[in-house]
N, C-alpha and C positions, 0 to 999 in steps of 0.2 A: 401520349396522354390516356393510352390504353389501360394502363393499371388505375387511372383514377375514375373508371366506368367498372372496375371488378370490385364488388362490394360481397366479402364473406356472408355466409348465413347468418340470419338474425341481427347483423349490423346495419348501421344507418351511414356509416363512412366507408369509403373505398380504401383498398391496399394501397393506393397511391397516398391518401391521407394519411395513413398509419404510417408506413414507411418513413415518409418524409418527417412527422412527428417524432416518431423513434430515432431518427438519424440525428435530429437537431439534439436529442437529448442526450444520446449515447456516443455520438463521435463527435460535436461540438460542444460537448459541457454545458449546454443550454439549460436554463433552469423550466420546469413544468410550465408555468405562467409564463415565462418568454417564449418558449417555443409556441404556444396558441398566440400571441402576439405577433411573432415574427412571421407567421403564416397569413395572419390578418394582414400586416403591412405587405408583403409579398403580392399576395392576392388584390391588394389595393391598388398598389403600385403599378403593377402591370395590367390591372383590368381582366384578371382571370376568374372565370366562373367557377371557384372554389367555395366551397362553404368551409365554416372555420370551426376545428374541434376546440373543445374547453380543455382546461389544463386537466380538471378532473378526468374526463374520457381517456386523455393521454394516460393519465396515472394508470388507470386500469389496464390500458393495452401493454404499459410497461410491464406490471405485474403478472397478466397473463402470459405474455412473452417468457418473462422469468421463470414462471412455473414451469412452462411447458420445456424450456430447456433442462430445468432442474431434474423433472420428473420423467422425460423420455427416454426409450429405452437405448443403454449404452451396451456395445457389442465387449462380450465377455472376452477374455484373453490373458496372457500369462505375463504381457511387457508392459503393462498400464504403470506410469508413474504418478503418484500423488503428491500434489504440494500442499500441505496444508499449514494454518497458523488460524489464531484465534482473535477475532476481532471485537473489542470492548467499547463499550458507550457508556451513558450515565446510568448510574445505579450499579446492583451485582450482576446484572446480567452479562454473559459474554456468549459468542456463538462461534463454535467450530465452523472452518469452513474449507471443503475438500475439494480443489480442482485438479482436473488430469488429463495426461493426453497419451497417448500409445506411444513407446519406444521409436516405432517406425516414422513416427510423424515429428521427431525432434527436428529441428531447423538445421541446415548444414553449419557446419562450422564457420566461427566468425559472425554468426547471427544470433540476436537473442530473442527470447520468446515474447510474443505481443498476445494482446487479449484474446485475439481471434484463434490463436492456436490452442486454447486450453477450452475444457468443456466444465461444467459444474457437474460435480458426482454427489457431494451432499452438504448439507447445513444442518447446525444442530445447535439452534438457541438452548442455554442453560442459566440456571439461578447459581448454580456452583460448579465446580469442576475440581478434578483430580485425575491423579494418572490412572485408575481403575475406571473412571467416567471415560476418558478418552480412549481407553483402550477397548470399550465396550462400543463406544460411537466408531471406531474403525472396523470392528467387527461385524457392524451393520451396513457399513460401507461395502465391502465385500459383496453383498447381494447384486451390487450395480455392476460392478466391472469384474467382479473374481479378485482372487489375491493378488496384490499390486507386486511387482518387481522391483520398486524401488518407492520409498518416502523420502520426501526431503522437507527440512522445517528447520526451525531455529533450536536453541535450546532451553526455551520456558520450561518451567520446570514440571507443569503438567503434561504437556506434549511429549517431553524427552522420556518421562516415566511411562505415559499410555504406548509410545512407539517400540518402546523397548521390550515391553510385555509381549506386545502385537508380533515384534519379530521373532522372540524366542518361541511363539506359537506355530509361527509361521516362518522357516528358516529361508526361505525362497526369497524373502522380504529383505534389502537392506535399508539401512537407516543412513542418508547422506545428511550431514550438517552444513546449513546454506554458508557460503563462503562469506557474504556480507556481513553475517552475523558474528562470525568466528572471528574475522579482521577487526570488526568494531569491538569483541570482547578481547582481543590482544592490546589495542589501543587503551580502551579502558584500564587495563591492569596498568600499562606500562607509564600512564598519564595521571592516573588519579591519585596518586601519592607522591607524584613530582613535584615537590615545592616550587621549582623554577617554573613549571607548567601553570601552576594554579596562580602564582603570582603574575605570570605573565596575563592569564585568562582575567583576572580581576582587574589589572590596569587596561587591557584592550575594552571591557565593559564599562570603565570609567570613561575613556576616553570615546567612546562613542554616546556617551549621554552628555559629553561637554562640547562635542563640535557639530553633531547632528541638526544643531539650530543654529550654525554659523558659515561663515565663509568657508571654513575647511571640512564642509559636509561632504565633499567628494572623496575625503581622505579619510573618511570614517571608517572602522572595522565592521566588517559584516556582522549582521544580528547572529547571535548563538541560540540554538534550538535549545527547550530546558528538557526535551524528551529526544534520546537518541542521539546526543550530542557529539559521541565519540566516531557517529557515522559522517561527522561533517567538518572534522579539525580541519581538513585539508583546505579548505577556504579560508579559515583562520590564519593558517602559517602560508598560504600564499599572498594572501594580502600583506603580512607583515614583511615577507622579503622584497616584496615590491615596493611597499613603502619606504623600506632601508634604502633600496636604490634610489628612490627619490630624492631621500634626505642627504645621501652622498651626492648627488648631481647637484642639489640645493647649494651645498658648500661651494662647489665652483662656481657655478652661475645661478642666481636668482630667478625662480619661475615669476613670471609677470603675473600670474592669477593669485596668487597667495603671499600673504605677509611672512618675510623671513622670521620676524619676531614670534609671531603666533605658530608658526609651524615648529619652531625649535621648543617652543613653551607647551605645548600638547603633544609632541611626537617623540623628541628627544630620547625618552626613556626606553625607547625601540634598542637603541643602539646597546645597551646593556644586555641584550638576550641575543646578541649577534652568533655567538659559538653555540648557544642552545638550540637557535633556529635553524642551523645548518644540521646538526642533529636529529631534530624533529623532522626537516624534510626529507632527510635521508630514510627515516623510519617510515614516514608516509608514502615515499614513493615504493618501498619494498613490498607493502602491505597492499597498497592499491594495485599494483602491477600483478600480484599475484592472485587479487580480488577479479580484476580484468580478465587475465588468463583463463581462469576457470569459467567465468560467465559466459565469454565465448565460445570456448572450445568443449565446456563439458568435463567430467573426470571420465579417464580411461586408463589403462594399465601403464605403468611407468610414465604419467603425463608431467611427474614432478622434475623428469629428465628433461625434457621439453621446456618446461618453465626456466631451468637453469640458463637455457640458452636466450633468453629473452632479453633484448636490448636493455639496459638499465637496472636489471636485477642483481646488481653487484653491491656488495656490502664494504665500508671503507672504515668502520668504527666497530669497536667491541660489542656496543648495543645492537647497532644494526646486524652484525654477522650472527650473533644468538638468535635474533627473530628471524632471519633469513632462515637458520637452520631448522627451527621450530615450524615455520611455515611449509618448509619442504617436507619435513617428516610428515605432519598433518596430511597434507596433499597425496604423501606416498601410501599413507594408511588408509585414506579414502579410496585410493585408486585401487588398492587391492581387493575391495568389493566388486569391481567391474571384471566381468569375465574377458577373456581374449577377445580383441577385435571387436568390441563392446563400447559403448559409450554412454553415460547417465547423465544427468542434470546435475549441475553443481552449485545452480542460484536458485532462489526462491523469491526471487524480486517480482516475477510478475504478480504474484498474489497480495504481497504488497500495496503493488500499484493499484490492482481494482478494488482493495478494501479502501484505499485513498479517493479513488474516483466515485465509492460509494458514499462516503462521508462528506465528499464535495457537493453529490447529487443531494443529500439530505441536509445540506447547510446546517441550521439552528435545529431543525428536528433531530439530530443526533445526541442534542443535551434532553432529549424525551426519552432517552432509552430507544431499545429497537421498536420499529413500526412495522407496518406492511411494507413499506419502501426496502427493508431485507431483501424481499424478492427480486427487487431491480438487480442485484449483484451477480445473481444468475443471468439477467438479460444482458449485464456488460460483455460476457465472455462469450467464445465460440461466434461463429458467422451469423450475421442477420440479414439475410435473404429475403427476398418478396414470398417464394415458398416458404421460409420457416415462419414467416409472420402469418401468411395464409393458415397454416396448419395450427399455430398458436392461437390464432382468431376463432377458430371454427370448432377446435376440441376441447377446449379449457372454458368452462360456461366462469360467469364472475362469482356465484355461487361457490365453486371451487376453490378460487382465490381465498375469500373469505374464511371458509372453513380450515384453509392451512394457516392461514394467519391466525385463527383464533386456537388452534391446535397447539400451534409453536411457538407464539410470542404471547397471546393474552393481552392483558392491557398494558399500554404502555405508562410511563410514568407521567406523562402528560394527563392522560386519562385518568388516573389516581389522584393526580394533583386536582383536575377538575370537579371529581366526585367530593374529594375532602374538602374543599373549599367551597363547592357548592352546598354542603350539611351546614357548614358554618356559617354562611350567609342564612340559609332557612332559620336557624337557631336564632341568630340575630334578629331577624324580622319577627319571629315569634316574641323573643325578649321585648322589642320594641312596640309590639300590642299589648303585650302584659302591663309595660308602664304607662301606656296610654289610658288602659282600663283603671288601671290604681288612680290617675289622676281625676 
C-alpha cells in the first residue's frame, strides 16, 4: 500500500490511485466512467480507505501519460524500425501514426510483437493527405529517432508514395510490405471476380438471415465484415466445410437437435459448392501459412526457402500452385532487402491492434472525429510502470496537454455540431420573440 501514500507534486491522488485507474483502462479495456465506478465498488466492498477519482481526472491522467510517452526523448540509432498506418474517423480527418522499436529489441523468433514492445514516435492529424505530405511527415519523424533501418506498412496509396519518396532520399531505409495486407490483396484478386465465390457468399448471407432467429441458429454462417472482408474469408470457408460434414452425417443418422427437413431446406445448397470449397480451402491454407510464417519469424535472407519446408505448404491444384509460387517470389524479394544474419519485421499487425484499441476506448466518440483522446493511443503502447507514471504526472501539466490538442486537432466534429445548432436555436428564439411582438 506504500504507493497509495506517494503523491506526485501538484496532485491530489497518489501514484497507486493513478496506476490502478490507468491499468483498468489500458489493460482491462474498462471505460473511463466504469474505471471510476470499479474503484469505488472495490473500496466499498473491502472497506478500504481509498478516495475515488472521477472519470474526468482519469481522462487527464491518460492524456498526460500519452503526451509524456509521445514526446519523451528517444535514443537515436541506425536500427530503428518504423511501423506506420493511417487511422481514419468521422469526417475528412486522418492521422498518420508512427510506432517504432529498435531492431535489437525485436522479440525472438516464434514470438509476435505486443503493445509494450513498441514506442510512440509521432502522430500527425491532418485534414488532407497525399504522398508528398506523408513524405514530409516522415522527414519530421527523423528528429526523434534518426533515419530508420526499416519502414513497414500496407500499400495505401498515400503511404506507399510517401514511403517510396523517403526511401529514395534515404537509401539505407528499406520498405517492407505488411504480409497480412499482401495475402488479403491476393485473396481479393482471386475471389472478387470469381462468380462461384460471389454466389456462395450471397447464399451464405441469405442463409444467415433465414436461420438466425430459428432452431437452426447454431448452424448459421459467421457474420461477414463489410470492411477488410478478404482478411476473414477463412472463417466462412471453415464453416462451410464443417457444415458439409454435418450434412453428410445427417444423411447417415439424423441429429436429435435439428429437424432433418429444415436442415435440408436451408443448407442443402452447400453441396453444390463441394469442389469449389476444396479449392478455396487450399488457397486459404497456402496464404495463411505464408502469413503466419512471416508474422512469427520475420523477414531474413532466403526465408522463402524455409517457408517451402513448412508442413502443409503444398499445392495440388493449378490455381494454388500459381499462388504458392507468387508468394514465394514476393517473400524472396522482401528477403533480399535484409542483410546477411539480419532479421526484419514482416507484419504490422501490432499497429492495427493499437488503433483498434483506441477506437474501442473512444466508443461512440469516434463518430465525432478526432478528440483529445487521440493522445491515449500513445499511452496504450510501451511499458507503463509506476516510475513512468510518476514522471508523466510531474513533468506534464494539464495546460501542455490542452495546447497539444489545440495545435494538432482543433475543434472536433461534435464541437462544430454544437456551435452550428446552438446558433440555429438562438435564431429560432429570436424569431419566436419577433412573432410574439407582432401579435
